[in-house]
A tleap script that builds the chain and sets N, CA, C and O, in Angstrom:
source leaprc.protein.ff14SB
mol = sequence {
  NMET SER LYS THR ASP GLU PHE ILE SER LEU
  SER LEU LYS CYS LEU LEU THR ASP ASP GLU
  LYS MET GLU ARG GLY ALA ALA LEU ALA GLU
  HIE VAL GLN ALA ILE GLU VAL LEU SER LYS
  GLU LYS SER ALA SER ALA ALA GLY PHE LYS
  THR ARG ILE ASP HIE HIE THR LEU GLU GLY
  ALA ALA LEU SER PHE ALA LEU LYS ASN GLY
  TYR GLU TYR ARG ASP VAL ALA CYS SER ALA
  THR ARG ASN PHE GLU VAL ARG THR VAL THR
  ILE VAL ARG ILE ASP THR GLY GLU CYS VAL
  GLU THR ARG PRO MET GLU ILE HIE GLU MET
  GLN SER ARG LEU PHE ASP GLU ASP VAL ILE
  GLY SER GLY TYR ALA ASP ARG HIE GLN GLY
  LYS ILE THR VAL LEU GLY CLYS
}
set mol.1.N position { 0.839 -1.155 0.000 }
set mol.1.CA position { 0.000 0.000 0.000 }
set mol.1.C position { 0.892 1.228 0.000 }
set mol.1.O position { 1.934 1.259 0.654 }
set mol.2.N position { 0.470 2.226 -0.735 }
set mol.2.CA position { 1.259 3.446 -0.821 }
set mol.2.C position { 0.487 4.595 -0.204 }
set mol.2.O position { -0.743 4.652 -0.205 }
set mol.3.N position { 1.290 5.506 0.324 }
set mol.3.CA position { 0.677 6.632 1.030 }
set mol.3.C position { 1.388 7.910 0.588 }
set mol.3.O position { 2.618 7.943 0.545 }
set mol.4.N position { 0.636 8.961 0.260 }
set mol.4.CA position { 1.197 10.258 -0.105 }
set mol.4.C position { 1.160 11.120 1.131 }
set mol.4.O position { 0.096 11.527 1.599 }
set mol.5.N position { 2.347 11.394 1.655 }
set mol.5.CA position { 2.351 12.218 2.857 }
set mol.5.C position { 3.097 13.540 2.686 }
set mol.5.O position { 3.126 14.357 3.607 }
set mol.6.N position { 3.694 13.755 1.530 }
set mol.6.CA position { 4.322 15.072 1.307 }
set mol.6.C position { 4.196 15.453 -0.154 }
set mol.6.O position { 4.082 14.608 -1.042 }
set mol.7.N position { 4.223 16.756 -0.365 }
set mol.7.CA position { 4.178 17.294 -1.719 }
set mol.7.C position { 5.525 17.926 -2.020 }
set mol.7.O position { 6.103 18.599 -1.166 }
set mol.8.N position { 6.020 17.717 -3.210 }
set mol.8.CA position { 7.302 18.305 -3.629 }
set mol.8.C position { 7.093 19.052 -4.933 }
set mol.8.O position { 6.104 18.836 -5.633 }
set mol.9.N position { 8.039 19.939 -5.256 }
set mol.9.CA position { 7.966 20.718 -6.490 }
set mol.9.C position { 9.206 20.413 -7.327 }
set mol.9.O position { 10.333 20.459 -6.834 }
set mol.10.N position { 8.979 20.103 -8.591 }
set mol.10.CA position { 10.064 19.808 -9.520 }
set mol.10.C position { 9.959 20.732 -10.728 }
set mol.10.O position { 8.863 21.116 -11.137 }
set mol.11.N position { 11.072 21.071 -11.272 }
set mol.11.CA position { 11.091 21.878 -12.480 }
set mol.11.C position { 11.015 20.946 -13.677 }
set mol.11.O position { 11.956 20.204 -13.960 }
set mol.12.N position { 9.897 20.988 -14.373 }
set mol.12.CA position { 9.641 20.069 -15.474 }
set mol.12.C position { 9.287 20.842 -16.740 }
set mol.12.O position { 8.794 21.968 -16.676 }
set mol.13.N position { 9.536 20.243 -17.852 }
set mol.13.CA position { 9.256 20.839 -19.150 }
set mol.13.C position { 7.748 21.003 -19.347 }
set mol.13.O position { 6.968 20.074 -19.139 }
set mol.14.N position { 7.353 22.253 -19.768 }
set mol.14.CA position { 5.954 22.536 -20.052 }
set mol.14.C position { 5.891 23.308 -21.361 }
set mol.14.O position { 6.629 24.279 -21.526 }
set mol.15.N position { 5.071 22.928 -22.257 }
set mol.15.CA position { 4.921 23.633 -23.529 }
set mol.15.C position { 4.155 24.935 -23.311 }
set mol.15.O position { 3.185 24.986 -22.554 }
set mol.16.N position { 4.616 25.995 -23.999 }
set mol.16.CA position { 3.975 27.311 -23.867 }
set mol.16.C position { 2.750 27.395 -24.761 }
set mol.16.O position { 2.727 26.870 -25.874 }
set mol.17.N position { 1.734 28.069 -24.243 }
set mol.17.CA position { 0.556 28.340 -25.055 }
set mol.17.C position { 0.866 29.553 -25.930 }
set mol.17.O position { 1.881 30.219 -25.727 }
set mol.18.N position { 0.019 29.837 -26.880 }
set mol.18.CA position { 0.227 31.002 -27.748 }
set mol.18.C position { 0.196 32.300 -26.944 }
set mol.18.O position { 0.979 33.210 -27.216 }
set mol.19.N position { -0.691 32.399 -25.964 }
set mol.19.CA position { -0.764 33.599 -25.113 }
set mol.19.C position { 0.525 33.775 -24.302 }
set mol.19.O position { 1.028 34.890 -24.166 }
set mol.20.N position { 1.050 32.688 -23.772 }
set mol.20.CA position { 2.288 32.756 -23.005 }
set mol.20.C position { 3.470 33.176 -23.894 }
set mol.20.O position { 4.345 33.924 -23.458 }
set mol.21.N position { 3.484 32.688 -25.139 }
set mol.21.CA position { 4.530 33.096 -26.077 }
set mol.21.C position { 4.459 34.605 -26.337 }
set mol.21.O position { 5.497 35.264 -26.393 }
set mol.22.N position { 3.278 35.151 -26.494 }
set mol.22.CA position { 3.096 36.597 -26.717 }
set mol.22.C position { 3.585 37.393 -25.498 }
set mol.22.O position { 4.263 38.410 -25.651 }
set mol.23.N position { 3.245 36.934 -24.305 }
set mol.23.CA position { 3.681 37.603 -23.080 }
set mol.23.C position { 5.213 37.596 -22.969 }
set mol.23.O position { 5.830 38.612 -22.650 }
set mol.24.N position { 5.812 36.421 -23.243 }
set mol.24.CA position { 7.272 36.301 -23.148 }
set mol.24.C position { 7.964 37.183 -24.196 }
set mol.24.O position { 9.009 37.775 -23.927 }
set mol.25.N position { 7.368 37.262 -25.393 }
set mol.25.CA position { 7.937 38.109 -26.456 }
set mol.25.C position { 7.923 39.580 -26.078 }
set mol.25.O position { 8.902 40.287 -26.313 }
set mol.26.N position { 6.819 40.053 -25.493 }
set mol.26.CA position { 6.718 41.450 -25.060 }
set mol.26.C position { 7.718 41.747 -23.945 }
set mol.26.O position { 8.361 42.796 -23.949 }
set mol.27.N position { 7.850 40.830 -22.996 }
set mol.27.CA position { 8.801 41.017 -21.900 }
set mol.27.C position { 10.240 41.039 -22.429 }
set mol.27.O position { 11.065 41.831 -21.975 }
set mol.28.N position { 10.530 40.154 -23.398 }
set mol.28.CA position { 11.867 40.122 -24.000 }
set mol.28.C position { 12.192 41.444 -24.684 }
set mol.28.O position { 13.297 41.967 -24.542 }
set mol.29.N position { 11.227 41.982 -25.426 }
set mol.29.CA position { 11.433 43.265 -26.118 }
set mol.29.C position { 11.729 44.380 -25.117 }
set mol.29.O position { 12.605 45.210 -25.364 }
set mol.30.N position { 11.019 44.413 -23.999 }
set mol.30.CA position { 11.265 45.427 -22.974 }
set mol.30.C position { 12.675 45.309 -22.402 }
set mol.30.O position { 13.351 46.318 -22.202 }
set mol.31.N position { 13.114 44.100 -22.144 }
set mol.31.CA position { 14.455 43.898 -21.580 }
set mol.31.C position { 15.558 44.280 -22.585 }
set mol.31.O position { 16.576 44.860 -22.206 }
set mol.32.N position { 15.346 43.951 -23.853 }
set mol.32.CA position { 16.334 44.309 -24.883 }
set mol.32.C position { 16.442 45.826 -24.995 }
set mol.32.O position { 17.546 46.361 -25.093 }
set mol.33.N position { 15.309 46.520 -24.981 }
set mol.33.CA position { 15.319 47.981 -25.043 }
set mol.33.C position { 15.985 48.574 -23.806 }
set mol.33.O position { 16.754 49.529 -23.921 }
set mol.34.N position { 15.708 48.032 -22.645 }
set mol.34.CA position { 16.319 48.519 -21.405 }
set mol.34.C position { 17.836 48.342 -21.453 }
set mol.34.O position { 18.579 49.212 -20.998 }
set mol.35.N position { 18.293 47.215 -22.004 }
set mol.35.CA position { 19.738 46.985 -22.134 }
set mol.35.C position { 20.363 48.047 -23.038 }
set mol.35.O position { 21.429 48.576 -22.724 }
set mol.36.N position { 19.715 48.357 -24.146 }
set mol.36.CA position { 20.224 49.377 -25.075 }
set mol.36.C position { 20.325 50.742 -24.401 }
set mol.36.O position { 21.343 51.425 -24.514 }
set mol.37.N position { 19.262 51.131 -23.700 }
set mol.37.CA position { 19.246 52.428 -23.020 }
set mol.37.C position { 20.346 52.489 -21.962 }
set mol.37.O position { 21.092 53.465 -21.886 }
set mol.38.N position { 20.439 51.447 -21.154 }
set mol.38.CA position { 21.456 51.430 -20.097 }
set mol.38.C position { 22.869 51.392 -20.659 }
set mol.38.O position { 23.779 51.990 -20.085 }
set mol.39.N position { 23.063 50.702 -21.767 }
set mol.39.CA position { 24.389 50.667 -22.401 }
set mol.39.C position { 24.789 52.049 -22.889 }
set mol.39.O position { 25.938 52.460 -22.728 }
set mol.40.N position { 23.842 52.770 -23.485 }
set mol.40.CA position { 24.131 54.134 -23.953 }
set mol.40.C position { 24.419 55.061 -22.775 }
set mol.40.O position { 25.345 55.870 -22.836 }
set mol.41.N position { 23.641 54.950 -21.715 }
set mol.41.CA position { 23.881 55.768 -20.521 }
set mol.41.C position { 25.249 55.461 -19.916 }
set mol.41.O position { 25.962 56.367 -19.485 }
set mol.42.N position { 25.607 54.187 -19.888 }
set mol.42.CA position { 26.914 53.783 -19.356 }
set mol.42.C position { 28.036 54.388 -20.192 }
set mol.42.O position { 29.014 54.893 -19.640 }
set mol.43.N position { 27.903 54.343 -21.523 }
set mol.43.CA position { 28.925 54.908 -22.401 }
set mol.43.C position { 29.053 56.409 -22.202 }
set mol.43.O position { 30.162 56.938 -22.133 }
set mol.44.N position { 27.918 57.099 -22.109 }
set mol.44.CA position { 27.944 58.542 -21.904 }
set mol.44.C position { 28.570 58.878 -20.558 }
set mol.44.O position { 29.369 59.809 -20.449 }
set mol.45.N position { 28.207 58.124 -19.549 }
set mol.45.CA position { 28.772 58.343 -18.219 }
set mol.45.C position { 30.272 58.079 -18.219 }
set mol.45.O position { 31.043 58.846 -17.643 }
set mol.46.N position { 30.680 56.998 -18.863 }
set mol.46.CA position { 32.107 56.666 -18.932 }
set mol.46.C position { 32.871 57.744 -19.679 }
set mol.46.O position { 33.983 58.101 -19.291 }
set mol.47.N position { 32.278 58.268 -20.757 }
set mol.47.CA position { 32.935 59.335 -21.514 }
set mol.47.C position { 33.061 60.595 -20.664 }
set mol.47.O position { 34.074 61.292 -20.721 }
set mol.48.N position { 32.029 60.884 -19.880 }
set mol.48.CA position { 32.093 62.042 -18.984 }
set mol.48.C position { 33.181 61.886 -17.944 }
set mol.48.O position { 33.927 62.828 -17.675 }
set mol.49.N position { 33.277 60.715 -17.361 }
set mol.49.CA position { 34.327 60.470 -16.370 }
set mol.49.C position { 35.701 60.499 -17.024 }
set mol.49.O position { 36.656 61.003 -16.433 }
set mol.50.N position { 35.814 59.964 -18.243 }
set mol.50.CA position { 37.104 59.983 -18.940 }
set mol.50.C position { 37.547 61.421 -19.189 }
set mol.50.O position { 38.717 61.753 -19.000 }
set mol.51.N position { 36.621 62.268 -19.609 }
set mol.51.CA position { 36.945 63.676 -19.840 }
set mol.51.C position { 37.430 64.335 -18.553 }
set mol.51.O position { 38.421 65.066 -18.560 }
set mol.52.N position { 36.737 64.077 -17.462 }
set mol.52.CA position { 37.132 64.666 -16.177 }
set mol.52.C position { 38.488 64.145 -15.724 }
set mol.52.O position { 39.312 64.908 -15.221 }
set mol.53.N position { 38.723 62.847 -15.900 }
set mol.53.CA position { 40.009 62.268 -15.516 }
set mol.53.C position { 41.131 62.847 -16.376 }
set mol.53.O position { 42.196 63.189 -15.862 }
set mol.54.N position { 40.893 62.959 -17.687 }
set mol.54.CA position { 41.906 63.527 -18.583 }
set mol.54.C position { 42.239 64.965 -18.202 }
set mol.54.O position { 43.402 65.367 -18.241 }
set mol.55.N position { 41.220 65.740 -17.835 }
set mol.55.CA position { 41.442 67.132 -17.416 }
set mol.55.C position { 42.373 67.182 -16.200 }
set mol.55.O position { 43.340 67.944 -16.180 }
set mol.56.N position { 42.075 66.373 -15.203 }
set mol.56.CA position { 42.893 66.369 -13.986 }
set mol.56.C position { 44.295 65.824 -14.264 }
set mol.56.O position { 45.266 66.268 -13.650 }
set mol.57.N position { 44.403 64.874 -15.176 }
set mol.57.CA position { 45.715 64.335 -15.540 }
set mol.57.C position { 46.583 65.425 -16.169 }
set mol.57.O position { 47.756 65.566 -15.823 }
set mol.58.N position { 46.003 66.195 -17.095 }
set mol.58.CA position { 46.762 67.275 -17.741 }
set mol.58.C position { 47.148 68.366 -16.744 }
set mol.58.O position { 48.284 68.842 -16.746 }
set mol.59.N position { 46.212 68.755 -15.902 }
set mol.59.CA position { 46.507 69.786 -14.904 }
set mol.59.C position { 47.590 69.302 -13.941 }
set mol.59.O position { 48.501 70.053 -13.593 }
set mol.60.N position { 47.483 68.050 -13.516 }
set mol.60.CA position { 48.484 67.483 -12.615 }
set mol.60.C position { 49.856 67.427 -13.264 }
set mol.60.O position { 50.860 67.702 -12.606 }
set mol.61.N position { 49.918 67.074 -14.548 }
set mol.61.CA position { 51.196 67.019 -15.259 }
set mol.61.C position { 51.828 68.411 -15.348 }
set mol.61.O position { 53.038 68.553 -15.170 }
set mol.62.N position { 51.020 69.432 -15.621 }
set mol.62.CA position { 51.545 70.793 -15.699 }
set mol.62.C position { 52.072 71.254 -14.338 }
set mol.62.O position { 53.133 71.873 -14.258 }
set mol.63.N position { 51.336 70.955 -13.280 }
set mol.63.CA position { 51.789 71.333 -11.936 }
set mol.63.C position { 53.051 70.574 -11.553 }
set mol.63.O position { 53.957 71.143 -10.944 }
set mol.64.N position { 53.116 69.305 -11.903 }
set mol.64.CA position { 54.300 68.498 -11.616 }
set mol.64.C position { 55.521 69.054 -12.341 }
set mol.64.O position { 56.607 69.140 -11.768 }
set mol.65.N position { 55.336 69.431 -13.611 }
set mol.65.CA position { 56.425 70.014 -14.398 }
set mol.65.C position { 56.922 71.308 -13.741 }
set mol.65.O position { 58.127 71.526 -13.612 }
set mol.66.N position { 55.974 72.164 -13.325 }
set mol.66.CA position { 56.342 73.446 -12.703 }
set mol.66.C position { 57.107 73.216 -11.401 }
set mol.66.O position { 58.107 73.886 -11.142 }
set mol.67.N position { 56.649 72.286 -10.596 }
set mol.67.CA position { 57.334 72.011 -9.329 }
set mol.67.C position { 58.721 71.420 -9.550 }
set mol.67.O position { 59.679 71.801 -8.877 }
set mol.68.N position { 58.824 70.500 -10.482 }
set mol.68.CA position { 60.106 69.834 -10.734 }
set mol.68.C position { 61.144 70.805 -11.288 }
set mol.68.O position { 62.299 70.796 -10.862 }
set mol.69.N position { 60.726 71.652 -12.248 }
set mol.69.CA position { 61.666 72.535 -12.932 }
set mol.69.C position { 61.796 73.920 -12.300 }
set mol.69.O position { 62.770 74.630 -12.550 }
set mol.70.N position { 60.817 74.300 -11.484 }
set mol.70.CA position { 60.880 75.591 -10.810 }
set mol.70.C position { 60.377 76.755 -11.646 }
set mol.70.O position { 60.567 77.908 -11.258 }
set mol.71.N position { 59.742 76.490 -12.782 }
set mol.71.CA position { 59.175 77.570 -13.594 }
set mol.71.C position { 57.970 77.037 -14.357 }
set mol.71.O position { 57.755 75.829 -14.456 }
set mol.72.N position { 57.176 77.991 -14.903 }
set mol.72.CA position { 56.059 77.663 -15.772 }
set mol.72.C position { 55.878 78.793 -16.765 }
set mol.72.O position { 56.355 79.904 -16.537 }
set mol.73.N position { 55.214 78.527 -17.834 }
set mol.73.CA position { 54.967 79.550 -18.844 }
set mol.73.C position { 53.642 80.240 -18.553 }
set mol.73.O position { 52.634 79.594 -18.266 }
set mol.74.N position { 53.667 81.579 -18.633 }
set mol.74.CA position { 52.465 82.383 -18.433 }
set mol.74.C position { 52.434 83.480 -19.492 }
set mol.74.O position { 53.467 83.819 -20.069 }
set mol.75.N position { 51.268 84.024 -19.743 }
set mol.75.CA position { 51.154 85.184 -20.612 }
set mol.75.C position { 51.595 86.407 -19.822 }
set mol.75.O position { 51.048 86.701 -18.759 }
set mol.76.N position { 52.588 87.119 -20.348 }
set mol.76.CA position { 53.141 88.290 -19.676 }
set mol.76.C position { 53.079 89.473 -20.635 }
set mol.76.O position { 53.441 89.343 -21.804 }
set mol.77.N position { 52.622 90.628 -20.148 }
set mol.77.CA position { 52.568 91.825 -20.978 }
set mol.77.C position { 53.984 92.290 -21.299 }
set mol.77.O position { 54.828 92.408 -20.411 }
set mol.78.N position { 54.230 92.551 -22.579 }
set mol.78.CA position { 55.553 92.981 -23.037 }
set mol.78.C position { 55.389 94.168 -23.979 }
set mol.78.O position { 54.306 94.410 -24.512 }
set mol.79.N position { 56.476 94.901 -24.175 }
set mol.79.CA position { 56.475 95.970 -25.166 }
set mol.79.C position { 57.488 95.619 -26.235 }
set mol.79.O position { 58.567 95.107 -25.937 }
set mol.80.N position { 57.139 95.896 -27.479 }
set mol.80.CA position { 58.032 95.647 -28.607 }
set mol.80.C position { 58.461 96.992 -29.168 }
set mol.80.O position { 57.620 97.791 -29.581 }
set mol.81.N position { 59.769 97.247 -29.187 }
set mol.81.CA position { 60.313 98.506 -29.692 }
set mol.81.C position { 61.080 98.230 -30.971 }
set mol.81.O position { 61.988 97.400 -30.999 }
set mol.82.N position { 60.701 98.945 -32.046 }
set mol.82.CA position { 61.390 98.780 -33.321 }
set mol.82.C position { 62.484 99.837 -33.446 }
set mol.82.O position { 62.233 101.028 -33.259 }
set mol.83.N position { 63.688 99.395 -33.760 }
set mol.83.CA position { 64.819 100.292 -33.982 }
set mol.83.C position { 65.123 100.250 -35.471 }
set mol.83.O position { 65.716 99.294 -35.972 }
set mol.84.N position { 64.701 101.320 -36.182 }
set mol.84.CA position { 64.832 101.336 -37.635 }
set mol.84.C position { 66.285 101.499 -38.077 }
set mol.84.O position { 66.638 101.076 -39.178 }
set mol.85.N position { 67.147 102.112 -37.231 }
set mol.85.CA position { 68.541 102.314 -37.615 }
set mol.85.C position { 69.281 100.983 -37.764 }
set mol.85.O position { 70.005 100.781 -38.738 }
set mol.86.N position { 69.099 100.082 -36.804 }
set mol.86.CA position { 69.784 98.787 -36.856 }
set mol.86.C position { 68.845 97.660 -37.274 }
set mol.86.O position { 69.244 96.497 -37.328 }
set mol.87.N position { 67.596 98.012 -37.568 }
set mol.87.CA position { 66.583 97.062 -38.039 }
set mol.87.C position { 66.399 95.879 -37.089 }
set mol.87.O position { 66.489 94.719 -37.491 }
set mol.88.N position { 66.141 96.196 -35.829 }
set mol.88.CA position { 65.881 95.161 -34.835 }
set mol.88.C position { 64.593 95.470 -34.089 }
set mol.88.O position { 64.116 96.605 -34.076 }
set mol.89.N position { 64.044 94.441 -33.472 }
set mol.89.CA position { 62.889 94.577 -32.589 }
set mol.89.C position { 63.330 94.063 -31.233 }
set mol.89.O position { 63.824 92.941 -31.118 }
set mol.90.N position { 63.151 94.890 -30.195 }
set mol.90.CA position { 63.503 94.497 -28.839 }
set mol.90.C position { 62.221 94.316 -28.050 }
set mol.90.O position { 61.372 95.206 -28.005 }
set mol.91.N position { 62.089 93.145 -27.425 }
set mol.91.CA position { 60.895 92.846 -26.633 }
set mol.91.C position { 61.295 92.847 -25.164 }
set mol.91.O position { 62.217 92.139 -24.757 }
set mol.92.N position { 60.576 93.667 -24.361 }
set mol.92.CA position { 60.895 93.861 -22.949 }
set mol.92.C position { 59.650 93.535 -22.120 }
set mol.92.O position { 58.538 93.952 -22.443 }
set mol.93.N position { 59.874 92.774 -21.035 }
set mol.93.CA position { 58.780 92.489 -20.106 }
set mol.93.C position { 58.397 93.774 -19.384 }
set mol.93.O position { 59.267 94.500 -18.902 }
set mol.94.N position { 57.107 94.055 -19.307 }
set mol.94.CA position { 56.655 95.267 -18.625 }
set mol.94.C position { 56.755 95.106 -17.109 }
set mol.94.O position { 57.063 96.072 -16.411 }
set mol.95.N position { 56.501 93.911 -16.588 }
set mol.95.CA position { 56.489 93.719 -15.139 }
set mol.95.C position { 57.882 93.810 -14.518 }
set mol.95.O position { 58.021 94.321 -13.407 }
set mol.96.N position { 58.912 93.328 -15.209 }
set mol.96.CA position { 60.265 93.329 -14.625 }
set mol.96.C position { 61.241 94.223 -15.368 }
set mol.96.O position { 62.317 94.520 -14.849 }
set mol.97.N position { 60.890 94.661 -16.577 }
set mol.97.CA position { 61.802 95.475 -17.373 }
set mol.97.C position { 62.901 94.652 -18.034 }
set mol.97.O position { 63.814 95.215 -18.638 }
set mol.98.N position { 62.829 93.347 -17.930 }
set mol.98.CA position { 63.845 92.453 -18.487 }
set mol.98.C position { 63.698 92.363 -20.003 }
set mol.98.O position { 62.589 92.229 -20.521 }
set mol.99.N position { 64.834 92.440 -20.715 }
set mol.99.CA position { 64.843 92.262 -22.167 }
set mol.99.C position { 64.703 90.770 -22.454 }
set mol.99.O position { 65.561 89.970 -22.081 }
set mol.100.N position { 63.620 90.415 -23.116 }
set mol.100.CA position { 63.325 89.020 -23.395 }
set mol.100.C position { 63.971 88.579 -24.707 }
set mol.100.O position { 64.486 87.466 -24.811 }
set mol.101.N position { 63.940 89.458 -25.703 }
set mol.101.CA position { 64.407 89.072 -27.031 }
set mol.101.C position { 64.779 90.305 -27.834 }
set mol.101.O position { 64.105 91.333 -27.773 }
set mol.102.N position { 65.852 90.185 -28.578 }
set mol.102.CA position { 66.202 91.169 -29.602 }
set mol.102.C position { 66.401 90.368 -30.878 }
set mol.102.O position { 67.219 89.449 -30.937 }
set mol.103.N position { 65.626 90.741 -31.909 }
set mol.103.CA position { 65.669 89.967 -33.147 }
set mol.103.C position { 65.655 90.915 -34.338 }
set mol.103.O position { 65.271 92.078 -34.212 }
set mol.104.N position { 66.079 90.407 -35.506 }
set mol.104.CA position { 66.009 91.247 -36.709 }
set mol.104.C position { 64.554 91.525 -37.080 }
set mol.104.O position { 63.673 90.699 -36.842 }
set mol.105.N position { 64.315 92.691 -37.664 }
set mol.105.CA position { 62.967 93.026 -38.123 }
set mol.105.C position { 62.579 92.141 -39.288 }
set mol.105.O position { 63.418 91.749 -40.098 }
set mol.106.N position { 61.317 91.837 -39.359 }
set mol.106.CA position { 60.784 91.146 -40.524 }
set mol.106.C position { 60.397 92.205 -41.545 }
set mol.106.O position { 60.264 93.382 -41.211 }
set mol.107.N position { 60.217 91.784 -42.783 }
set mol.107.CA position { 59.950 92.715 -43.880 }
set mol.107.C position { 58.785 93.651 -43.560 }
set mol.107.O position { 58.899 94.863 -43.738 }
set mol.108.N position { 57.683 93.105 -43.097 }
set mol.108.CA position { 56.491 93.931 -42.836 }
set mol.108.C position { 56.713 94.904 -41.681 }
set mol.108.O position { 56.002 95.904 -41.585 }
set mol.109.N position { 57.678 94.639 -40.802 }
set mol.109.CA position { 57.942 95.539 -39.678 }
set mol.109.C position { 58.835 96.713 -40.069 }
set mol.109.O position { 58.922 97.691 -39.327 }
set mol.110.N position { 59.490 96.633 -41.206 }
set mol.110.CA position { 60.420 97.693 -41.622 }
set mol.110.C position { 59.711 98.912 -42.172 }
set mol.110.O position { 60.356 99.937 -42.393 }
set mol.111.N position { 58.432 98.846 -42.400 }
set mol.111.CA position { 57.684 99.983 -42.914 }
set mol.111.C position { 56.988 100.688 -41.767 }
set mol.111.O position { 56.299 100.057 -40.966 }
set mol.112.N position { 57.169 101.989 -41.691 }
set mol.112.CA position { 56.469 102.753 -40.658 }
set mol.112.C position { 55.114 103.172 -41.208 }
set mol.112.O position { 54.906 103.170 -42.422 }
set mol.113.N position { 54.210 103.522 -40.339 }
set mol.113.CA position { 52.873 103.916 -40.766 }
set mol.113.C position { 52.896 105.353 -41.272 }
set mol.113.O position { 53.599 106.211 -40.738 }
set mol.114.N position { 52.112 105.586 -42.311 }
set mol.114.CA position { 52.034 106.924 -42.886 }
set mol.114.C position { 51.237 107.862 -41.989 }
set mol.114.O position { 51.606 109.024 -41.817 }
set mol.115.N position { 50.165 107.369 -41.426 }
set mol.115.CA position { 49.332 108.171 -40.538 }
set mol.115.C position { 49.350 107.563 -39.151 }
set mol.115.O position { 49.319 106.343 -38.987 }
set mol.116.N position { 49.401 108.423 -38.169 }
set mol.116.CA position { 49.346 107.958 -36.786 }
set mol.116.C position { 47.904 107.568 -36.496 }
set mol.116.O position { 46.991 108.368 -36.700 }
set mol.117.N position { 47.691 106.336 -36.019 }
set mol.117.CA position { 46.338 105.837 -35.764 }
set mol.117.C position { 45.609 106.669 -34.714 }
set mol.117.O position { 44.389 106.821 -34.788 }
set mol.118.N position { 46.336 107.209 -33.738 }
set mol.118.CA position { 45.693 108.005 -32.697 }
set mol.118.C position { 45.081 109.277 -33.273 }
set mol.118.O position { 44.007 109.693 -32.839 }
set mol.119.N position { 45.749 109.901 -34.246 }
set mol.119.CA position { 45.229 111.123 -34.841 }
set mol.119.C position { 43.953 110.819 -35.611 }
set mol.119.O position { 42.973 111.557 -35.513 }
set mol.120.N position { 43.963 109.748 -36.365 }
set mol.120.CA position { 42.780 109.386 -37.143 }
set mol.120.C position { 41.639 109.004 -36.211 }
set mol.120.O position { 40.488 109.365 -36.458 }
set mol.121.N position { 41.942 108.288 -35.162 }
set mol.121.CA position { 40.904 107.828 -34.252 }
set mol.121.C position { 40.373 108.906 -33.337 }
set mol.121.O position { 39.278 108.754 -32.796 }
set mol.122.N position { 41.119 110.011 -33.136 }
set mol.122.CA position { 40.713 110.988 -32.118 }
set mol.122.C position { 40.113 112.246 -32.726 }
set mol.122.O position { 40.634 113.341 -32.514 }
set mol.123.N position { 39.052 112.113 -33.462 }
set mol.123.CA position { 38.329 113.296 -33.896 }
set mol.123.C position { 38.424 113.586 -35.372 }
set mol.123.O position { 37.687 114.442 -35.862 }
set mol.124.N position { 39.290 112.921 -36.109 }
set mol.124.CA position { 39.404 113.184 -37.539 }
set mol.124.C position { 38.067 112.945 -38.222 }
set mol.124.O position { 37.602 113.784 -38.993 }
set mol.125.N position { 37.455 111.819 -37.946 }
set mol.125.CA position { 36.178 111.492 -38.580 }
set mol.125.C position { 35.090 112.451 -38.117 }
set mol.125.O position { 34.215 112.814 -38.903 }
set mol.126.N position { 35.129 112.873 -36.837 }
set mol.126.CA position { 34.125 113.810 -36.337 }
set mol.126.C position { 34.278 115.178 -36.997 }
set mol.126.O position { 33.290 115.817 -37.361 }
set mol.127.N position { 35.526 115.619 -37.148 }
set mol.127.CA position { 35.797 116.939 -37.690 }
set mol.127.C position { 35.386 117.018 -39.159 }
set mol.127.O position { 34.843 118.032 -39.599 }
set mol.128.N position { 35.640 115.964 -39.908 }
set mol.128.CA position { 35.373 116.005 -41.341 }
set mol.128.C position { 34.104 115.261 -41.731 }
set mol.128.O position { 33.653 115.366 -42.871 }
set mol.129.N position { 33.546 114.538 -40.835 }
set mol.129.CA position { 32.294 113.817 -41.024 }
set mol.129.C position { 32.272 113.038 -42.335 }
set mol.129.O position { 31.244 112.963 -43.008 }
set mol.130.N position { 33.430 112.455 -42.691 }
set mol.130.CA position { 33.491 111.620 -43.877 }
set mol.130.C position { 33.512 112.363 -45.187 }
set mol.130.O position { 33.449 111.728 -46.240 }
set mol.131.N position { 33.602 113.735 -45.174 }
set mol.131.CA position { 33.595 114.509 -46.412 }
set mol.131.C position { 35.021 114.863 -46.809 }
set mol.131.O position { 35.915 114.945 -45.967 }
set mol.132.N position { 35.213 115.068 -48.080 }
set mol.132.CA position { 36.519 115.523 -48.560 }
set mol.132.C position { 36.583 117.019 -48.342 }
set mol.132.O position { 35.660 117.755 -48.691 }
set mol.133.N position { 37.703 117.461 -47.750 }
set mol.133.CA position { 37.857 118.902 -47.513 }
set mol.133.C position { 39.144 119.392 -48.152 }
set mol.133.O position { 40.095 118.631 -48.329 }
set mol.134.N position { 39.159 120.643 -48.486 }
set mol.134.CA position { 40.357 121.277 -49.040 }
set mol.134.C position { 41.260 121.593 -47.866 }
set mol.134.O position { 40.791 122.041 -46.819 }
set mol.135.N position { 42.565 121.361 -48.037 }
set mol.135.CA position { 43.493 121.631 -46.948 }
set mol.135.C position { 43.386 123.074 -46.483 }
set mol.135.O position { 43.261 123.995 -47.289 }
set mol.136.N position { 43.435 123.249 -45.202 }
set mol.136.CA position { 43.388 124.592 -44.606 }
set mol.136.C position { 41.992 125.105 -44.379 }
set mol.136.O position { 41.836 126.198 -43.836 }
set mol.137.N position { 40.975 124.379 -44.763 }
set mol.137.CA position { 39.603 124.885 -44.582 }
set mol.137.C position { 38.820 123.949 -43.717 }
set mol.137.O position { 37.645 124.196 -43.446 }
savepdb mol mol.pdb
quit
């Protein structure tokens, strides 16, 4: 004689109905789309972090170079003086007065201006209002 005194659960093969196939297909499509969206977000996030890391890497390298060598390059206001007699241009730092460079003039620097820009800019147009005038009048 046999007696059933416990119930157990086993994972067994079951054929899907047409309705179950439709449900599984819709769920699969949702998961595939979610994977695509998350993959794109991950790539964008990774690119953002890479950009930030690269920025800090470059800044750190510049600071390391400055500390190691004891100097760094900066934009410094300078004056350029043209000496037409010896055809040279002398560049002097305004902050320290140090001569940075003396070099030969280039072709375009050897020509002086015919009109002083300050004179033209300071009232010439107002005085003549764009009209041709006879000298002295």
